[in-house]
LOMINU-463632 format. One record per atom (N, C-alpha, C): x, y, z; residue number from 1; atom name. Coordinates in Angstrom, 2 decimals, m for minus. Each point is the difference from the previous one (the first is absolute). Layout:
<sites>
        X        Y        Z  lolo  seza
        X        Y        Z   NUM    CA
...
</sites>
This chain:
<sites>
        X        Y        Z  lolo  seza
   108.43   127.72   102.47     1     N
    m0.83    m1.12     0.41     1    CA
    m0.08    m1.01    m1.15     1     C
     0.16    m1.27     0.34     2     N
    m0.05    m1.05    m1.01     2    CA
    m1.43    m0.48    m0.20     2     C
    m0.26    m0.60    m1.14     3     N
    m1.35    m0.46    m0.32     3    CA
    m0.55    m1.04     0.95     3     C
     0.85    m0.79     0.62     4     N
    m0.46    m1.06     0.87     4    CA
    m0.20     0.45     1.45     4     C
     0.31     1.25     0.30     5     N
    m0.01     0.48     1.37     5    CA
    m1.35    m0.22     0.68     5     C
    m1.08     0.21    m0.71     6     N
    m1.33    m0.17     0.59     6    CA
    m0.24    m1.45     0.43     6     C
     0.61    m0.94    m0.70     7     N
    m0.19    m1.43     0.30     7    CA
     1.24    m0.62     0.65     7     C
     0.85     0.83     0.55     8     N
     1.27    m0.46     0.55     8    CA
    m0.19    m1.09     1.05     8     C
    m0.96     0.17     0.90     9     N
    m0.22    m1.01     1.04     9    CA
    m0.38    m1.35    m0.58     9     C
    m0.83     0.02    m1.03    10     N
    m0.41    m1.25    m0.65    10    CA
     1.19    m0.67    m0.67    10     C
     0.85     0.80    m0.66    11     N
     1.19    m0.58    m0.63    11    CA
     0.94    m0.58     1.05    11     C
     0.19     0.72     1.09    12     N
     0.86    m0.52     1.06    12    CA
    m0.54    m1.29     0.59    12     C
    m1.31    m0.08     0.16    13     N
    m0.63    m1.22     0.53    13    CA
     0.25    m1.17    m0.95    13     C
    m0.16     0.23    m1.30    14     N
     0.24    m1.05    m0.98    14    CA
     1.46    m0.44     0.00    14     C
     0.90     0.98     0.09    15     N
     1.43    m0.33    m0.01    15    CA
     0.41    m0.77     1.26    15     C
    m0.62     0.33     1.13    16     N
     0.30    m0.77     1.22    16    CA
    m0.51    m1.43    m0.13    16     C
    m1.14    m0.17    m0.64    17     N
    m0.52    m1.34    m0.23    17    CA
     0.95    m0.79    m0.90    17     C
     0.51     0.65    m1.03    18     N
     0.95    m0.65    m0.91    18    CA
     1.28    m0.34     0.75    18     C
     0.43     0.90     0.86    19     N
     1.18    m0.27     0.81    19    CA
    m0.20    m1.26     0.84    19     C
    m1.18    m0.16     0.55    20     N
    m0.32    m1.20     0.76    20    CA
     0.03    m1.24    m0.87    20     C
    m0.50     0.14    m1.23    21     N
     0.04    m1.13    m0.94    21    CA
     1.45    m0.41    m0.28    21     C
     0.87     0.97    m0.17    22     N
     1.40    m0.30    m0.30    22    CA
     0.67    m0.66     1.21    22     C
    m0.31     0.49     1.20    23     N
     0.53    m0.67     1.19    23    CA
    m0.51    m1.44     0.08    23     C
    m1.26    m0.21    m0.37    24     N
    m0.55    m1.35    m0.04    24    CA
     0.74    m0.88    m1.00    24     C
     0.38     0.59    m1.13    25     N
     0.78    m0.74    m0.98    25    CA
     1.35    m0.42     0.57    25     C
     0.63     0.90     0.73    26     N
     1.28    m0.34     0.62    26    CA
    m0.17    m1.18     0.95    26     C
    m1.06     0.04     0.79    27     N
    m0.25    m1.12     0.93    27    CA
    m0.27    m1.29    m0.75    27     C
    m0.72     0.08    m1.11    28     N
    m0.28    m1.20    m0.79    28    CA
     1.30    m0.63    m0.50    28     C
     0.91     0.82    m0.48    29     N
     1.28    m0.52    m0.49    29    CA
     0.82    m0.55     1.16    29     C
     0.02     0.72     1.13    30     N
     0.73    m0.48     1.17    30    CA
    m0.53    m1.35     0.46    30     C
    m1.31    m0.21    m0.12    31     N
    m0.64    m1.24     0.45    31    CA
    m0.07    m1.06    m1.08    31     C
     0.68     0.24    m1.13    32     N
     0.02    m0.96    m1.11    32    CA
    m1.39    m0.40    m0.46    32     C
    m0.86     1.01    m0.16    33     N
    m1.36    m0.26    m0.52    33    CA
     0.07    m0.48    m1.45    33     C
    m1.07    m0.59    m0.46    34     N
    m0.10    m0.53    m1.35    34    CA
     0.17     1.12    m1.02    34     C
     0.80    m0.26    m1.03    35     N
     0.37     1.00    m1.01    35    CA
    m1.22     0.71    m0.59    35     C
    m1.00    m0.76    m0.39    36     N
    m1.18     0.57    m0.64    36    CA
    m0.73     0.93     0.95    36     C
    m0.04    m0.34     1.27    37     N
    m0.64     0.88     0.99    37    CA
     0.75     1.32     0.11    37     C
     1.32    m0.05    m0.02    38     N
     0.80     1.22     0.06    38    CA
    m0.23     0.82    m1.26    38     C
     0.01    m0.64    m1.14    39     N
    m0.24     0.70    m1.27    39    CA
    m1.38     0.64    m0.04    39     C
    m0.99    m0.68     0.54    40     N
    m1.35     0.56     0.05    40    CA
    m0.02     1.27     0.84    40     C
     0.69    m0.01     1.10    41     N
     0.05     1.19     0.86    41    CA
     0.81     1.13    m0.65    41     C
     1.04    m0.36    m0.72    42     N
     0.77     1.02    m0.73    42    CA
    m0.90     0.66    m1.04    42     C
    m0.79    m0.80    m0.68    43     N
    m0.93     0.54    m0.99    43    CA
    m0.99     0.97     0.65    43     C
    m0.51    m0.35     1.17    44     N
    m0.94     0.87     0.70    44    CA
     0.66     1.32     0.39    44     C
     1.22    m0.06     0.49    45     N
     0.72     1.21     0.39    45    CA
     0.30     0.87    m1.23    45     C
     0.36    m0.65    m1.09    46     N
     0.27     0.72    m1.24    46    CA
    m1.25     0.72    m0.49    46     C
    m1.13    m0.68     0.02    47     N
    m1.27     0.61    m0.42    47    CA
    m0.35     1.18     0.89    47     C
     0.25    m0.14     1.30    48     N
    m0.30     1.08     0.93    48    CA
     0.87     1.22    m0.30    48     C
     1.28    m0.22    m0.27    49     N
     0.89     1.12    m0.37    49    CA
    m0.42     0.64    m1.32    49     C
    m0.43    m0.83    m0.94    50     N
    m0.47     0.53    m1.27    50    CA
    m1.24     0.88     0.20    50     C
    m0.89    m0.41     0.88    51     N
    m1.19     0.79     0.27    51    CA
     0.36     1.35     0.60    51     C
     0.97     0.02     0.91    52     N
     0.45     1.26     0.58    52    CA
     0.63     0.88    m1.08    52     C
     0.84    m0.60    m0.83    53     N
     0.67     0.79    m1.04    53    CA
    m1.00     0.58    m1.00    53     C
    m1.00    m0.78    m0.36    54     N
    m1.02     0.51    m0.93    54    CA
    m0.81     1.12     0.64    54     C
    m0.29    m0.13     1.28    55     N
    m0.71     1.07     0.70    55    CA
     0.82     1.28     0.04    55     C
     1.29    m0.13     0.30    56     N
     0.87     1.17     0.04    56    CA
     0.14     0.62    m1.39    56     C
     0.09    m0.84    m1.02    57     N
     0.09     0.52    m1.36    57    CA
    m1.26     0.76    m0.37    57     C
    m1.14    m0.54     0.36    58     N
    m1.27     0.67    m0.28    58    CA
    m0.05     1.36     0.69    58     C
     0.40     0.05     1.26    59     N
     0.02     1.26     0.73    59    CA
     0.98     0.98    m0.65    59     C
     1.14    m0.49    m0.43    60     N
     1.00     0.85    m0.65    60    CA
    m0.57     0.61    m1.28    60     C
    m0.66    m0.82    m0.79    61     N
    m0.59     0.51    m1.25    61    CA
    m1.09     1.02     0.28    61     C
    m0.86    m0.29     0.96    62     N
    m1.11     0.91     0.31    62    CA
     0.47     1.31     0.62    62     C
     1.06    m0.04     0.76    63     N
     0.44     1.19     0.73    63    CA
     1.19     0.67    m0.68    63     C
     1.13    m0.64     0.05    64     N
     1.26     0.62    m0.46    64    CA
     0.01     0.25    m1.51    64     C
    m0.37    m1.02    m0.77    65     N
     0.05     0.14    m1.46    65    CA
    m1.11     0.94    m0.48    65     C
    m1.19    m0.10     0.56    66     N
    m1.10     0.89    m0.41    66    CA
     0.34     1.45     0.31    66     C
     0.60     0.24     1.16    67     N
     0.39     1.36     0.38    67    CA
     1.06     0.53    m0.96    67     C
     0.98    m0.81    m0.31    68     N
     1.06     0.41    m0.92    68    CA
    m0.57     0.24    m1.40    68     C
    m0.94    m0.84    m0.42    69     N
    m0.61     0.17    m1.32    69    CA
    m0.76     1.32    m0.08    69     C
    m0.64     0.36     1.10    70     N
    m0.73     1.28     0.03    70    CA
     0.97     1.18    m0.11    70     C
     1.19    m0.15     0.58    71     N
     1.02     1.05    m0.10    71    CA
     0.59     0.05    m1.39    71     C
     0.14    m1.17    m0.62    72     N
     0.54    m0.07    m1.35    72    CA
     1.51     0.16    m0.04    72     C
     0.52     0.09    m1.20    73     N
     1.42     0.25    m0.20    73    CA
     0.90    m1.15     0.39    73     C
     1.21     0.36     0.38    74     N
     1.04    m0.97     0.32    74    CA
    m0.38    m0.86     1.21    74     C
    m0.64     0.60     0.99    75     N
    m0.40    m0.75     1.20    75    CA
    m0.94    m1.14    m0.38    75     C
    m0.95     0.28    m0.87    76     N
    m0.94    m1.02    m0.44    76    CA
     0.73    m1.12    m0.74    76     C
     0.90     0.37    m0.88    77     N
     0.75    m1.01    m0.76    77    CA
     0.82    m0.88     0.93    77     C
     0.62     0.59     1.01    78     N
     0.81    m0.77     0.95    78    CA
    m0.85    m0.96     0.81    78     C
    m1.16     0.47     0.47    79     N
    m0.89    m0.87     0.80    79    CA
    m0.54    m1.13    m0.84    79     C
    m0.35     0.27    m1.24    80     N
    m0.50    m1.06    m0.88    80    CA
     1.09    m1.03    m0.28    80     C
     1.22     0.45    m0.24    81     N
     1.12    m0.92    m0.23    81    CA
     0.27    m0.83     1.25    81     C
    m0.07     0.65     1.15    82     N
     0.22    m0.69     1.28    82    CA
    m1.07    m1.08     0.22    82     C
    m1.26     0.34    m0.28    83     N
    m1.09    m0.97     0.16    83    CA
     0.15    m1.14    m0.99    83     C
     0.38     0.31    m1.21    84     N
     0.21    m1.04    m1.01    84    CA
     1.10    m0.96     0.42    84     C
     1.08     0.53     0.53    85     N
     1.11    m0.85     0.48    85    CA
    m0.45    m0.88     1.17    85     C
    m0.81     0.57     0.90    86     N
    m0.51    m0.79     1.13    86    CA
    m0.89    m1.14    m0.48    86     C
    m0.85     0.28    m0.98    87     N
    m0.87    m1.02    m0.55    87    CA
     0.84    m1.10    m0.65    87     C
     1.03     0.39    m0.72    88     N
     0.89    m0.98    m0.63    88    CA
     0.63    m0.91     1.04    88     C
     0.47     0.59     1.10    89     N
     0.61    m0.81     1.07    89    CA
    m1.02    m0.96     0.61    89     C
    m1.21     0.45     0.19    90     N
    m1.04    m0.85     0.58    90    CA
    m0.37    m1.15    m0.93    90     C
    m0.06     0.27    m1.27    91     N
    m0.35    m1.03    m0.97    91    CA
     1.08    m1.07    m0.06    91     C
     1.25     0.41     0.13    92     N
     1.12    m0.94    m0.07    92    CA
     0.09    m0.88     1.24    92     C
    m0.51     0.49     1.12    93     N
     0.15    m0.77     1.24    93    CA
    m1.00    m1.10     0.15    93     C
</sites>
């Protein structure tokens, strides 16, 4: 079981909303909407994705990494390295 499983429905709802935002962006470009308006909507979609990713990261740390840390050893080291790499990717994006 993954750390986000308890909140899976909420995550799916957020992702569907983001999917709608992206479809809206496609329509804006198809309709030759004003550049700044499109950029504003891209920013909103990006922020929404960042919020989902931060929530998933938080769940991962609380569940998967904490469980591995309790076990200790190589498993803990691998989970910590994995979490660190995920954080690095998120910071770069």
